[in-house]
ZAZAKE-749824 format. One record per residue (C-alpha): residue number from 1; residue in one letter; z, y, x. Coordinates in Angstrom, 1 decimal, always signed. Each point is the difference from the previous one (the first is absolute). Layout:
BEGIN
   k r     pz     py     px
 NUM a      Z      Y      X
...
END
This chain:
BEGIN
   k r     pz     py     px
   1 x +187.1 +209.9  +83.7
   2 x   -2.0   -2.7   -1.7
   3 x   -2.4   +1.1   -2.7
   4 x   +1.2   -1.0   -3.5
   5 x   -3.1   -2.1   -0.7
   6 x   +0.7   -2.1   +3.1
   7 x   +3.6   -0.7   -1.1
   8 x   -1.4   -1.0   -3.4
   9 x   -2.4   -2.4   +1.6
  10 x   +2.9   -1.6   +2.0
  11 x   +2.0   -0.5   -3.1
  12 x   -2.9   -1.5   -1.9
  13 x   -0.7   -2.3   +2.9
  14 x   +3.6   -1.4   -0.1
  15 x   -0.5   -1.4   -3.5
  16 x   +0.8   -3.7   +0.0
  17 x   -3.0   -0.8   -2.2
  18 x   -2.2   +0.5   +3.0
  19 x   +1.4   -3.1   +1.8
  20 x   -2.2   -2.9   +0.9
  21 x   -0.1   -3.3   +1.8
  22 x   -2.6   -1.8   +2.1
  23 x   -0.8   -2.8   -2.4
  24 x   -3.2   -1.8   +1.0
  25 x   -0.9   -1.3   +3.4
  26 x   -3.6   +0.4   +1.2
  27 x   -1.0   -2.5   +2.7
  28 x   -3.7   -0.3   +0.8
  29 x   -1.9   -0.8   -3.2
  30 x   +3.2   -1.2   -1.7
  31 x   +2.8   +1.7   -2.0
  32 x   +3.4   -1.4   -0.8
  33 x   +3.1   +1.2   -1.8
  34 x   +1.7   -3.3   +0.8
  35 x   +0.1   +0.7   +3.8
  36 x   +1.9   +3.3   -0.6
  37 x   +3.8   +0.3   +0.2
  38 x   +0.4   +2.2   -2.9
  39 x   +3.2   +2.2   -0.2
  40 x   +2.1   -0.1   -3.0
  41 x   -0.7   +3.6   -0.9
  42 x   -2.2   +2.8   +1.3
  43 x   +2.7   +2.2   +1.3
  44 x   -0.4   +1.2   +3.6
  45 x   +2.1   -1.0   +3.0
  46 x   +1.9   +2.9   +1.4
  47 x   +2.0   -1.5   +2.8
  48 x   -2.8   -0.7   +2.6
  49 x   +2.4   -1.4   +2.6
  50 x   +1.1   -2.8   -2.3
  51 x   -1.6   -3.4   -0.5
  52 x   -1.2   +1.2   -3.4
  53 x   -2.8   +1.9   +1.8
  54 x   -1.7   -3.3   +1.1
  55 x   -1.4   -1.3   -3.2
  56 x   +2.0   +1.9   -2.7
  57 x   +3.0   -1.1   -2.1
  58 x   +0.5   -2.8   -2.6
  59 x   -3.3   -1.5   +0.9
  60 x   -1.4   -3.1   -1.7
  61 x   -1.2   -2.9   +2.2
  62 x   -3.7   -0.1   +0.4
  63 x   -1.5   -3.4   -0.9
  64 x   -3.3   +0.2   +2.0
  65 x   -1.1   +0.7   +3.5
  66 x   -3.6   +1.2   +0.1
  67 x   -2.3   -1.1   +2.9
  68 x   -2.2   +2.8   +1.4
  69 x   -2.0   +0.1   +3.3
  70 x   +0.8   +2.5   +2.8
  71 x   -2.3   +3.0   -0.3
  72 x   -0.1   -0.2   -3.8
  73 x   +1.3   +2.6   -2.5
  74 x   +3.7   +0.0   -1.1
  75 x   +1.9   +2.3   -2.2
  76 x   +1.6   +0.7   -3.3
  77 x   -0.6   +1.4   -3.5
  78 x   +2.7   +1.8   -1.9
  79 x   +1.1   -1.2   -3.5
  80 x   -2.4   +0.5   -2.9
  81 x   -0.5   +3.7   -0.8
  82 x   +2.0   +1.2   +2.9
  83 x   -1.0   +2.5   +2.7
  84 x   +1.7   +1.5   +3.0
  85 x   +1.7   +3.1   -1.5
  86 x   +2.5   +0.9   +2.6
  87 x   -1.4   +1.8   +3.1
  88 x   +0.4   -1.9   +3.3
  89 x   -1.6   -2.4   +2.5
  90 x   -0.7   -3.7   -0.5
  91 x   +0.1   -2.6   +2.8
  92 x   -0.9   -3.7   +0.2
  93 x   +1.8   -2.4   +2.3
  94 x   -0.3   -3.6   +0.9
  95 x   +3.0   -2.2   +1.0
  96 x   -0.6   -3.4   +1.5
  97 x   +2.4   -2.6   -1.4
  98 x   +1.7   -2.4   +2.4
  99 x   -1.2   -2.8   -2.3
 100 x   -0.9   +0.1   -3.7
 101 x   -0.2   +3.5   -1.4
 102 x   +1.6   -1.2   -3.2
 103 x   +3.2   -0.9   +2.0
 104 x   +0.2   +3.3   +1.9
 105 x   +1.8   +3.2   -1.1
 106 x   -1.7   +2.3   +2.5
 107 x   +2.9   +0.3   +2.5
 108 x   -0.6   +0.4   +3.8
 109 x   -2.4   +1.9   +2.2
 110 x   -3.1   -1.3   -1.6
 111 x   -1.8   +2.9   -1.7
 112 x   -3.0   +2.1   +1.0
 113 x   -2.0   +2.6   -1.9
 114 x   -3.7   -0.7   -0.8
 115 x   -0.8   +3.1   -2.2
 116 x   +1.3   +3.4   -1.1
 117 x   -1.1   +2.7   -2.4
 118 x   +1.4   +3.4   +0.9
 119 x   -0.3   +3.7   -0.7
 120 x   -3.0   +2.2   -0.7
 121 x   -0.2   +3.7   +0.8
 122 x   -1.6   +3.2   -1.4
 123 x   +1.7   -0.4   -2.5
 124 x   +2.9   -2.2   +1.1
 125 x   +0.4   -3.3   -1.9
 126 x   -0.1   -3.7   +0.3
 127 x   -3.1   -2.2   -0.3
 128 x   +1.9   -2.6   -2.0
 129 x   +0.6   +2.0   -3.1
 130 x   -1.4   -1.4   -3.3
 131 x   -1.3   -3.2   +1.7
 132 x   +1.0   -3.5   -0.9
 133 x   -1.7   -2.3   +2.5
 134 x   +0.6   +0.0   +3.7
 135 x   -1.8   -2.4   +2.4
 136 x   -0.6   -0.4   +3.7
 137 x   -1.5   -2.6   +2.3
 138 x   +2.3   -2.5   +1.7
 139 x   -0.4   +0.4   +3.8
 140 x   -2.4   -2.7   +1.0
 141 x   +1.9   -1.0   +3.1
 142 x   +3.5   -0.6   -1.3
 143 x   +1.3   -3.6   +0.2
 144 x   -0.5   -2.3   -2.9
 145 x   +3.0   -0.9   -2.1
 146 x   +2.1   +1.0   -3.0
 147 x   +0.9   +3.6   -0.5
 148 x   +1.5   +2.4   -2.4
 149 x   -2.2   +3.0   -0.7
 150 x   +2.1   +3.0   -0.9
 151 x   -1.0   +3.3   -1.7
 152 x   +2.1   +3.1   +0.2
 153 x   -0.3   +3.3   -1.7
 154 x   +2.3   +2.8   +1.1
 155 x   +0.5   +2.5   -2.8
 156 x   +0.9   +3.4   +1.3
 157 x   +0.2   +1.9   -3.2
 158 x   +3.8   +0.7   +0.4
 159 x   +0.4   +1.9   +3.3
 160 x   +2.4   -1.8   +2.4
 161 x   +0.3   -3.1   -2.3
 162 x   -3.0   -2.3   +0.5
 163 x   -0.5   -2.9   -2.4
 164 x   -1.7   -3.2   +1.0
 165 x   -2.1   -2.2   -2.2
 166 x   -0.6   -3.3   +1.7
 167 x   -1.3   -3.4   -0.7
 168 x   -0.8   -3.2   +1.9
 169 x   -2.4   -2.9   -0.6
 170 x   -0.6   -3.3   +1.8
 171 x   -3.2   -0.8   +1.8
 172 x   -1.3   -2.6   +2.5
 173 x   -2.4   +1.4   +2.5
 174 x   -2.6   -2.4   +1.4
 175 x   -2.6   +0.4   +2.8
 176 x   +2.2   +2.4   +2.0
 177 x   +0.1   +0.7   +3.7
 178 x   +2.4   +0.7   +2.8
 179 x   +0.9   +3.7   -0.7
 180 x   +3.5   +1.1   +0.7
 181 x   +1.0   +3.0   -2.1
 182 x   +3.1   +1.9   +1.0
 183 x   +2.6   -0.8   -2.7
 184 x   +2.9   +1.8   -1.7
 185 x   +2.9   -1.0   -2.1
 186 x   +0.2   +0.9   -3.7
 187 x   +2.6   +1.5   -0.5
 188 x   +0.2   +1.7   +3.3
 189 x   -3.4   +1.6   +0.2
 190 x   +1.1   +3.4   -1.4
 191 x   +3.1   +2.2   +0.5
 192 x   +1.7   +2.6   -2.1
 193 x   -1.0   +2.6   +2.6
 194 x   -3.7   -0.5   -0.5
 195 x   -1.4   +3.5   -0.8
 196 x   -3.0   -1.5   -1.8
 197 x   +2.4   -1.5   -2.5
 198 x   +2.1   +3.1   -0.4
 199 x   -2.9   +2.5   -0.3
 200 x   -0.2   +2.4   -2.9
 201 x   -3.6   -0.4   -1.1
 202 x   +0.2   +3.0   -2.4
 203 x   +1.1   +2.9   +2.2
 204 x   -0.8   +0.9   +2.6
 205 x   -3.2   -2.0   -0.5
 206 x   -0.5   -2.4   +2.9
 207 x   -2.9   +0.6   +2.4
 208 x   +0.3   -3.5   +1.6
 209 x   +1.5   -3.3   -1.0
 210 x   +0.3   -3.4   +1.8
 211 x   +0.6   -3.1   -2.0
 212 x   +3.4   -1.5   +0.8
 213 x   +0.3   -3.3   +1.8
 214 x   -1.9   -1.7   +2.8
 215 x   -3.7   +0.7   +0.8
 216 x   -2.6   -2.1   -1.8
 217 x   -0.9   -3.1   +1.9
 218 x   -3.7   -0.4   +0.7
 219 x   -1.7   -3.2   +1.0
 220 x   -0.8   +0.0   +3.7
 221 x   -3.7   +0.2   +0.9
 222 x   -1.9   -2.8   +1.6
 223 x   -1.7   +0.9   +3.3
 224 x   -3.3   -0.3   -1.7
 225 x   +0.9   +2.8   -2.4
 226 x   -0.3   +2.5   +2.9
 227 x   -3.7   -0.8   +0.5
 228 x   -3.0   +1.1   -2.0
END
């Protein structure tokens, strides 16, 4: 039986006031709200096998594509005064557009993960809680071109019913290389049978947790990196 205080926490975490969106793009030394495809509301996506999971629903068109060099920092900041209040992992994906990022809706086998923030243990929790900025380095060897950068937070506060907070922004990567990440389709990268989505994080308390989705892509090393 779950302790009463755990049930209370779960109910508190389901409060809609805790919702949030990824509102500001961080790209190198620049920030931009104009490059972000902002959803019409901050409600989560629940059907993670639908096209809504790609960049959210009722999104506004971004009016800017920000240039950033391969190897630089990329990420998002939540809306003003917002923090991650629902427990669960966060991932960052890149998807290479077939042409202009502004003309692409994210369909096709084009996405690869470049960062993830998962669980902590002793005690069990998630390293994303109460944070509002998430950044990672663009792999230095990926090809130049226009991309969508996609953030995803999977809220696990309602056991068996994960909620997805997602957002996309438009970037143009310069100075890239010839890396060839293994790509997945979004939707299609997750299934309803994924135990890491259906897990009850309250009871019994997990002793291990793997972030859903593909592995994080790492830039391949140059031969000289193996020498001192």
